[in-house]
C-alpha positions as CSV (number, residue, x, y, z in Angstrom):
1,M,-2.8,18.1,10.2
2,L,-2.3,15.5,7.5
3,I,1.1,14.2,6.3
4,A,1.8,12.2,3.2
5,F,4.9,10.1,3.8
6,N,6.7,7.7,1.4
7,K,7.5,4.8,3.7
8,P,10.7,3.0,2.7
9,Y,11.0,-0.8,2.6
10,G,11.8,-2.3,6.0
11,V,10.4,0.6,8.1
12,L,7.8,-0.1,10.7
13,C,4.6,2.0,10.8
14,Q,5.1,3.0,14.4
15,F,7.4,5.4,16.3
16,T,9.0,2.8,18.6
17,D,10.2,-0.8,18.4
18,R,11.0,-2.9,21.4
19,S,12.6,-5.8,19.5
20,T,16.3,-6.6,19.7
21,P,17.9,-5.4,17.7
22,P,15.5,-2.5,17.1
23,R,14.2,-2.1,13.6
24,P,13.8,1.2,11.7
25,T,10.6,3.2,12.7
26,L,8.9,6.4,11.7
27,A,10.9,8.2,14.5
28,G,13.9,8.5,12.1
29,F,12.2,10.8,9.5
30,G,11.7,14.1,11.3
31,L,7.9,13.9,11.2
32,P,5.9,16.5,13.1
33,P,5.2,15.7,16.8
34,G,1.8,14.4,17.7
35,V,1.0,12.6,14.4
36,Y,0.3,8.9,14.1
37,A,-0.3,6.6,11.2
38,A,-3.8,6.5,9.8
39,G,-3.6,2.9,8.7
40,R,-0.5,0.9,8.1
41,L,1.8,-0.7,5.6
42,D,3.7,-3.8,6.4
43,H,7.5,-3.4,7.0
44,D,8.1,-5.2,3.6
45,S,5.7,-2.9,1.7
46,E,6.6,0.6,0.5
47,G,4.9,3.8,-0.5
48,L,2.2,6.2,0.8
49,L,1.4,6.3,4.4
50,L,-0.8,9.0,5.8
51,L,-0.2,10.4,9.3
52,T,-2.5,12.7,11.2
53,D,-3.2,14.3,14.6
54,D,-7.0,14.2,13.9
55,G,-8.8,11.0,15.1
56,G,-11.9,11.8,13.0
57,L,-9.9,12.2,9.8
58,A,-8.0,9.0,10.6
59,H,-11.3,7.2,10.9
60,R,-12.6,8.5,7.6
61,L,-9.4,7.5,5.9
62,T,-9.2,4.0,7.3
63,D,-12.7,2.7,8.2
64,P,-13.8,0.2,5.4
65,R,-17.3,1.7,5.6
66,H,-15.9,4.8,4.0
67,K,-14.4,2.7,1.2
68,Q,-11.5,5.1,0.5
69,P,-9.8,3.6,-2.6
70,K,-6.2,2.5,-2.0
71,T,-4.1,2.2,-5.1
72,Y,-1.1,-0.2,-5.3
73,Q,1.5,-1.0,-7.9
74,V,2.3,-4.7,-7.5
75,Q,5.1,-6.7,-9.0
76,V,4.0,-10.3,-9.2
77,E,5.7,-13.5,-10.0
78,G,4.3,-14.9,-13.3
79,E,2.4,-13.5,-16.3
80,P,-1.2,-12.7,-15.3
81,R,-3.8,-14.5,-17.3
82,P,-7.2,-13.0,-18.1
83,E,-9.0,-15.4,-15.7
84,Q,-6.6,-14.4,-12.8
85,L,-7.4,-10.7,-13.4
86,A,-11.1,-11.5,-13.6
87,A,-11.0,-13.3,-10.3
88,L,-9.4,-10.3,-8.6
89,R,-12.1,-8.1,-10.2
90,R,-14.8,-10.3,-8.7
91,G,-13.2,-10.6,-5.3
92,V,-11.4,-13.6,-4.0
93,E,-12.0,-15.9,-1.1
94,L,-9.5,-15.6,1.7
95,R,-9.3,-17.4,5.0
96,D,-11.1,-14.5,6.7
97,G,-13.8,-14.3,4.0
98,P,-14.3,-12.9,0.5
99,T,-12.8,-9.7,-0.5
100,R,-14.7,-6.9,-2.2
101,P,-14.1,-6.6,-5.9
102,A,-10.9,-4.9,-6.9
103,K,-10.1,-2.7,-9.9
104,V,-7.0,-4.3,-11.5
105,E,-5.1,-3.9,-14.7
106,A,-1.7,-5.1,-16.0
107,I,0.7,-2.1,-16.4
108,A,4.2,-1.5,-17.7
109,A,6.9,-1.6,-15.1
110,P,6.5,1.8,-13.3
111,A,9.3,4.3,-12.8
112,L,10.0,3.6,-9.2
113,W,13.0,4.1,-7.0
114,P,15.4,1.2,-6.5
115,R,14.5,-1.1,-3.6
116,D,17.1,-1.9,-1.0
117,P,17.5,-4.8,-0.9
118,P,16.4,-5.4,-4.5
119,V,13.7,-7.9,-5.5
120,R,15.4,-11.2,-6.3
121,F,15.6,-11.7,-10.1
122,R,15.1,-15.2,-11.5
123,R,15.9,-15.5,-15.2
124,T,13.6,-18.5,-15.6
125,V,10.5,-17.0,-13.8
126,P,8.8,-14.1,-15.5
127,D,7.3,-11.3,-13.5
128,A,4.7,-8.6,-14.3
129,W,3.2,-5.4,-12.8
130,L,-0.4,-4.8,-11.8
131,Q,-2.2,-1.7,-10.6
132,L,-4.7,-2.8,-8.0
133,V,-7.3,-0.6,-6.3
134,I,-9.2,-1.8,-3.2
135,G,-11.6,-0.3,-0.8
136,E,-10.6,-2.5,2.2
137,G,-7.5,-2.7,4.3
138,R,-7.2,-6.2,5.8
139,N,-3.9,-7.5,7.1
140,R,-1.6,-8.2,4.1
141,Q,-4.7,-8.2,1.9
142,V,-3.1,-7.4,-1.5
143,R,-0.4,-10.0,-1.0
144,R,-3.0,-12.6,0.0
145,M,-5.3,-11.7,-3.0
146,T,-2.5,-12.0,-5.6
147,A,-1.3,-15.3,-4.0
148,A,-4.9,-16.6,-4.0
149,V,-5.0,-16.3,-7.8
150,G,-1.5,-17.8,-8.3
151,L,0.5,-14.5,-8.6
152,P,2.7,-14.2,-5.6
153,T,3.7,-10.6,-4.8
154,L,7.3,-9.7,-5.2
155,R,7.1,-5.9,-4.5
156,L,4.2,-3.9,-3.2
157,V,4.1,0.0,-3.4
158,R,1.0,2.0,-2.4
159,V,0.8,5.0,-4.6
160,A,-2.5,6.6,-3.5
161,I,-5.1,6.7,-0.7
162,G,-8.3,8.5,-1.7
163,A,-7.3,11.7,-3.4
164,V,-3.8,11.8,-1.9
165,A,-1.0,10.4,-4.1
166,L,2.8,10.0,-3.7
167,D,3.3,12.7,-6.4
168,G,7.1,12.5,-6.6
169,L,7.9,11.9,-2.9
170,E,11.0,9.9,-2.6
171,P,11.4,7.2,0.1
172,G,11.7,8.8,3.5
173,Q,10.3,12.2,2.3
174,W,7.0,13.7,3.5
175,R,4.8,16.7,2.9
176,E,1.8,18.3,4.5
177,V,-1.5,17.8,2.7
178,D,-4.7,19.8,2.9
179,P,-7.0,17.4,4.9
180,R,-10.1,18.9,3.1
181,H,-9.0,17.3,-0.1
182,A,-7.8,14.0,1.4
183,T,-11.0,11.9,0.9
184,R,-12.9,11.1,-2.2
185,E,-16.0,9.0,-2.9
186,S,-15.8,5.2,-2.8
187,L,-15.0,2.8,-5.5
188,A,-18.6,2.2,-6.3
C-alpha cells in the first residue's frame, strides 16, 4: 500500500510524540493502520509525504542511490540573482559535504493553501518563489542550500516525489496511490 498525504505545517512525520505538551502527529489524520512515513518532512515544512507498509518500496523511494527526484516550491527571502541560481544548479557546499546539482528555476507565486500561521510579511524585504528538484534527502537540505546562496527559506512545500504529486490534495488529506507508478528514473 502507498499513501500520498499532504502534511500540514506543524505536524510531525511520526504517529506519536512524547514531548510536553504533545505536538500534532500523523495519528490525527485517519491514515490506514500499518503504514509509516517513507522519508520525512520537518514539522515546519509542508506538502507531499508518502507512507507505506512495504519496506522495499520505502527503500526505493528514499535511498539516495535511487535518486528519486523530489520537487519543492520554495518561498525565499530576497530576489534570486542568476549567480545564486547557478550555484544551486552546480551544487553547494554544506557542512556535511557538497550537494548534488539541483534543477532550479524562479517561478510565479504558486496557488497554494494559506499557511497557518502565515509567513511573516516584511514590506522592506522582497521575497520570491523557486521550484527546486533534488535527488537527495539530507536533513533540512533545501533550507540549507538556499541559505548557503543567500536566499533564506520562508516557506517550503514539497509537491512531488518521483512520479507521485500532490495533485489537488488539501492539507491533511490523503489518497491511495498505485505503487507500480510511484518511482521514476533519476534526475540524470
